C-alpha positions as CSV (number, residue, x, y, z in Angstrom):
1,M,-21.5,18.6,-134.9
2,G,-24.9,18.3,-136.6
3,S,-28.4,18.3,-135.2
4,V,-31.5,16.2,-135.9
5,R,-33.8,19.1,-135.2
6,D,-36.3,19.6,-138.0
7,K,-34.8,16.7,-139.9
8,V,-37.1,14.0,-141.4
9,A,-36.0,10.7,-139.9
10,V,-37.2,7.3,-140.9
11,V,-37.0,4.5,-138.3
12,T,-37.8,0.9,-139.0
13,G,-38.6,-1.6,-136.3
14,A,-40.1,1.3,-134.2
15,G,-42.7,-0.7,-132.5
16,S,-40.5,-1.8,-129.5
17,G,-37.0,-2.0,-128.2
18,I,-34.3,0.2,-129.6
19,G,-36.5,1.4,-132.4
20,R,-39.1,2.8,-130.1
21,R,-36.5,4.5,-128.0
22,L,-34.8,5.9,-131.1
23,A,-38.1,7.4,-132.1
24,L,-38.6,9.0,-128.7
25,E,-35.1,10.3,-128.5
26,L,-35.4,11.8,-132.0
27,A,-38.7,13.4,-131.1
28,R,-37.2,15.0,-128.0
29,R,-34.5,16.5,-130.1
30,G,-37.1,18.0,-132.6
31,A,-37.0,15.6,-135.5
32,R,-40.0,14.8,-137.7
33,L,-40.6,11.1,-137.9
34,A,-41.6,8.3,-140.3
35,L,-42.0,5.2,-138.2
36,S,-42.7,1.6,-139.3
37,D,-43.0,-1.9,-137.9
38,V,-44.7,-5.2,-138.7
39,D,-46.3,-5.0,-135.2
40,E,-49.1,-2.5,-135.7
41,A,-50.2,-2.4,-132.1
42,G,-46.6,-1.7,-130.9
43,L,-46.2,0.9,-133.6
44,G,-49.4,2.6,-132.5
45,E,-48.1,2.8,-129.0
46,T,-44.8,4.4,-130.1
47,A,-46.7,6.9,-132.3
48,D,-48.8,8.0,-129.4
49,Q,-45.8,8.5,-127.2
50,V,-44.0,10.5,-129.9
51,K,-47.1,12.6,-130.5
52,A,-47.2,13.4,-126.8
53,L,-43.8,14.9,-127.2
54,G,-45.1,17.2,-129.9
55,A,-43.4,15.5,-132.9
56,E,-44.9,15.2,-136.3
57,V,-45.2,11.5,-137.2
58,F,-46.1,9.4,-140.2
59,T,-46.6,5.6,-139.6
60,A,-46.9,2.5,-141.7
61,R,-47.0,-1.2,-141.2
62,L,-43.9,-2.5,-143.0
63,D,-42.1,-5.8,-143.6
64,V,-38.6,-4.7,-144.4
65,A,-37.9,-8.0,-146.2
66,D,-40.5,-7.0,-148.8
67,R,-38.5,-4.9,-151.3
68,A,-41.5,-3.5,-153.2
69,A,-43.2,-2.6,-149.9
70,V,-40.1,-0.7,-148.7
71,Q,-39.9,1.2,-152.0
72,A,-43.6,2.1,-151.7
73,H,-43.0,3.2,-148.1
74,A,-40.1,5.5,-149.3
75,D,-42.4,7.0,-151.9
76,A,-45.1,7.6,-149.4
77,V,-42.8,9.2,-146.9
78,V,-41.4,11.6,-149.5
79,E,-44.9,12.4,-150.6
80,H,-45.9,13.2,-147.0
81,F,-42.9,15.3,-145.9
82,G,-41.5,16.4,-149.3
83,V,-37.9,15.5,-148.1
84,V,-36.1,12.8,-146.2
85,H,-32.8,13.4,-144.3
86,Q,-32.1,10.3,-142.3
87,I,-32.9,6.6,-142.2
88,Y,-32.3,4.4,-139.2
89,N,-32.4,0.8,-140.5
90,N,-33.1,-0.8,-137.1
91,A,-35.6,-3.6,-137.7
92,G,-34.2,-7.0,-136.9
93,I,-34.8,-10.4,-135.3
94,A,-32.5,-12.7,-133.3
95,S,-31.8,-16.3,-134.2
96,S,-30.0,-19.4,-133.1
97,G,-28.8,-22.5,-135.0
98,S,-25.7,-24.1,-136.2
99,V,-24.4,-24.3,-139.8
100,L,-24.6,-28.1,-139.6
101,D,-28.1,-28.4,-138.3
102,G,-29.7,-25.1,-139.2
103,E,-32.7,-25.0,-141.5
104,W,-32.6,-23.1,-144.8
105,S,-35.8,-21.4,-143.9
106,E,-34.0,-19.8,-140.9
107,Y,-31.3,-18.3,-143.2
108,D,-34.0,-17.0,-145.5
109,T,-36.0,-15.4,-142.7
110,V,-33.0,-13.9,-140.8
111,L,-31.1,-12.6,-143.8
112,G,-34.3,-11.3,-145.4
113,I,-35.1,-9.1,-142.4
114,N,-31.7,-8.3,-140.8
115,L,-29.5,-7.9,-144.0
116,F,-31.8,-7.4,-146.9
117,G,-34.1,-5.2,-144.8
118,V,-31.1,-2.8,-144.3
119,I,-30.2,-3.0,-148.0
120,H,-33.8,-2.4,-149.1
121,G,-34.2,0.6,-146.8
122,T,-30.9,2.1,-147.8
123,K,-31.4,1.8,-151.6
124,A,-35.0,3.0,-151.4
125,F,-34.2,6.1,-149.4
126,L,-30.7,6.9,-150.6
127,P,-31.6,9.0,-153.6
128,H,-33.8,11.2,-151.4
129,L,-31.0,11.5,-148.8
130,V,-28.7,12.7,-151.5
131,A,-31.3,15.1,-152.8
132,S,-31.8,16.6,-149.3
133,G,-28.2,17.9,-149.3
134,D,-27.8,16.7,-145.7
135,G,-28.4,13.0,-145.6
136,H,-27.5,10.3,-143.1
137,V,-27.8,6.5,-143.2
138,V,-27.7,4.7,-139.9
139,N,-27.6,0.9,-140.1
140,V,-27.9,-1.2,-136.9
141,S,-25.5,-4.1,-136.9
142,S,-24.7,-5.8,-133.5
143,L,-21.9,-6.9,-131.2
144,N,-22.2,-10.0,-133.4
145,G,-21.1,-7.9,-136.4
146,L,-17.8,-7.7,-134.6
147,M,-17.5,-11.2,-133.2
148,A,-19.0,-14.4,-134.4
149,Q,-20.4,-16.9,-131.9
150,P,-21.2,-20.6,-132.2
151,G,-24.8,-21.5,-132.6
152,M,-25.8,-18.1,-134.1
153,S,-24.9,-18.7,-137.8
154,A,-27.7,-16.9,-139.6
155,Y,-27.7,-14.0,-137.1
156,C,-23.9,-13.4,-137.2
157,T,-23.9,-13.7,-141.0
158,S,-26.6,-11.0,-141.2
159,K,-24.9,-8.6,-138.8
160,F,-21.4,-9.0,-140.4
161,G,-23.2,-8.4,-143.7
162,V,-24.7,-5.1,-142.4
163,R,-21.3,-4.0,-141.3
164,G,-19.7,-4.7,-144.7
165,F,-22.6,-3.2,-146.6
166,T,-22.5,0.0,-144.5
167,E,-18.7,0.5,-144.6
168,T,-18.9,0.0,-148.4
169,L,-21.6,2.6,-148.6
170,R,-19.6,5.1,-146.6
171,A,-16.6,4.7,-148.8
172,E,-18.8,5.2,-151.9
173,M,-20.4,8.3,-150.5
174,L,-17.0,9.8,-149.7
175,A,-15.6,8.8,-153.1
176,G,-18.6,10.3,-154.9
177,G,-18.7,13.5,-152.9
178,H,-22.3,12.9,-152.0
179,P,-23.8,14.9,-149.1
180,V,-24.6,11.7,-147.1
181,Q,-23.0,10.6,-143.9
182,V,-23.0,6.9,-143.0
183,T,-22.9,5.3,-139.6
184,V,-22.8,1.6,-138.5
185,V,-24.1,0.8,-135.0
186,H,-22.9,-2.1,-132.9
187,P,-25.1,-2.5,-129.8
188,G,-24.0,-4.9,-127.1
189,G,-26.5,-6.2,-124.5
190,V,-29.4,-3.9,-124.7
191,K,-32.4,-4.7,-122.5
192,T,-35.2,-5.5,-125.1
193,N,-37.5,-8.4,-125.8
194,I,-35.4,-9.7,-128.7
195,A,-34.1,-12.8,-127.0
196,T,-37.6,-13.8,-125.7
197,A,-39.1,-13.1,-129.2
198,A,-36.4,-15.3,-130.8
199,F,-37.2,-18.1,-128.3
200,E,-40.9,-17.9,-128.9
201,R,-40.4,-17.8,-132.7
202,G,-38.2,-20.9,-132.5
203,A,-40.7,-22.7,-130.2
204,A,-43.5,-22.1,-132.7
205,Q,-41.4,-23.9,-135.4
206,R,-40.0,-26.8,-133.4
207,P,-40.1,-28.1,-129.8
208,S,-37.9,-26.1,-127.5
209,T,-35.2,-27.7,-125.5
210,P,-33.8,-27.0,-122.1
211,A,-30.7,-25.6,-123.8
212,D,-32.9,-23.1,-125.7
213,E,-34.6,-22.0,-122.4
214,A,-31.3,-21.7,-120.6
215,R,-29.9,-19.6,-123.4
216,M,-32.9,-17.2,-123.2
217,R,-32.6,-16.9,-119.5
218,T,-28.9,-16.2,-119.8
219,Y,-29.5,-13.4,-122.2
220,N,-32.4,-11.8,-120.3
221,E,-30.9,-12.2,-116.8
222,K,-27.2,-11.7,-117.4
223,L,-26.4,-10.1,-120.8
224,L,-29.2,-7.7,-121.8
225,K,-28.5,-5.0,-119.3
226,L,-28.1,-1.6,-120.9
227,P,-31.5,0.3,-120.9
228,A,-32.8,0.8,-124.4
229,E,-33.3,4.5,-123.8
230,R,-29.6,4.8,-123.0
231,A,-28.7,3.0,-126.2
232,A,-30.8,5.4,-128.2
233,T,-29.1,8.4,-126.6
234,I,-25.7,6.9,-127.5
235,I,-26.8,6.3,-131.1
236,V,-28.3,9.7,-131.7
237,D,-25.3,11.4,-130.0
238,G,-23.1,9.5,-132.4
239,V,-25.2,10.6,-135.4
240,E,-25.2,14.2,-134.4
241,G,-21.4,13.9,-133.8
242,G,-20.9,12.5,-137.3
243,K,-19.3,9.2,-136.1
244,P,-18.9,6.5,-138.8
245,R,-19.1,3.8,-136.1
246,V,-20.9,3.7,-132.8
247,L,-20.3,1.0,-130.2
248,V,-23.2,0.8,-127.7
249,G,-22.2,-0.4,-124.3
250,N,-19.0,-1.4,-122.5
251,D,-19.5,-5.0,-123.7
252,A,-19.4,-4.0,-127.3
253,K,-16.3,-1.9,-126.7
254,L,-14.6,-4.8,-124.9
255,V,-15.5,-7.3,-127.6
256,D,-14.2,-5.0,-130.3
257,L,-10.9,-4.8,-128.4
258,F,-10.8,-8.5,-127.7
259,V,-11.3,-9.4,-131.4
260,R,-8.8,-6.9,-132.6
261,L,-6.1,-8.1,-130.2
262,V,-6.5,-11.8,-130.7
263,P,-8.4,-12.4,-134.0
264,R,-6.9,-15.8,-134.5
265,F,-7.6,-17.1,-131.0
266,Y,-11.0,-15.6,-130.0
267,P,-13.1,-18.5,-131.5
268,A,-11.3,-21.0,-129.3
269,A,-11.7,-18.7,-126.3
270,L,-15.5,-18.5,-126.9
271,V,-15.8,-22.3,-127.1
272,R,-13.7,-22.7,-123.9
273,F,-15.9,-20.3,-121.9
274,G,-19.2,-21.5,-123.1
275,G,-19.8,-19.7,-126.4
276,V,-21.8,-16.8,-124.9
277,L,-19.7,-13.7,-124.2
278,G,-21.7,-11.2,-126.0
279,S,-25.4,-10.6,-126.8
280,V,-27.9,-9.8,-129.5
281,D,-28.9,-6.2,-130.0
C-alpha cells in the first residue's frame, strides 16, 4: 500500500465533477496539488476549497487538447514544486452521434480532449514521474471503455483508446523497470454535469431534438447516480492500493462482467433494450 501524502499530484479537469472531488480527496490525504481546467471560474472554486483544507495548490487554465500548452504546464508545475509524483488525466467531455451521421468536427473535438488530452498529459509528465522515483499515471477512461454503445461513436472510440494507451504504458513501465505505476479508471454512472454539458454543447452546434432531450433526462435521472465524492474515494483508494484497473460503481462492474461473458452478443442485447445500459463518466 502506498500513500498520496506529501506527493505532488496533477489533476486535469479539476473545475468540476470527478476532477474537483479528486482534488478535494487528495487534499484531505495530504497531497500537494497542481490543478487545471478550461473553466477558470470553476477551477478557482476548486482551488479555494482545496486551500481551505490546508493543501498547497498551483493552478492554471489549460486546454488538454493543446499539446504545446500541456508541455508548458508540465514545465511550470516542475518549476513550482521541483518534482511531480502523480498525474490524474481526468479532463473529458461527453458526446453523442453515429458513425453514419456524425460530423468530422465532433471526432476532432472529442478525440482531441478525451484521448489526445490523456496522451499529452502522460507524455509531458512521464519523464518527471520517472525522475521522482515513485511515479503514478492515472488515466480516466469510462464504462464506455469497456462496452461500446450505439450513438456514441466518438466518445466510445476515445475511451477505448484511453484504455489501450494506458494498458500499453503499464506494460512498458514494467518491461523497462521504471518506478512508475499505471492505473486505468472506468467510472460508471457518476453524478456530474457531463450529460447536461454535452447536450448544451450539441444544442449550440445544431438544433436539439426530443431524442436528445430524452437521452439527457435518462442519464441525469436514472443513470448518473453515484456521488462524485464517492467516486473520488474509490479512485484514490485504488491508487494507494496500487491497482492497475479501478472499476467505479456497481454498474461498471456489471458491464465489465456482461461484456466478458457474452462479447459476441452484447451489441445485439444493447439494441434490443434501447441502447442505454451504461453511462458516461
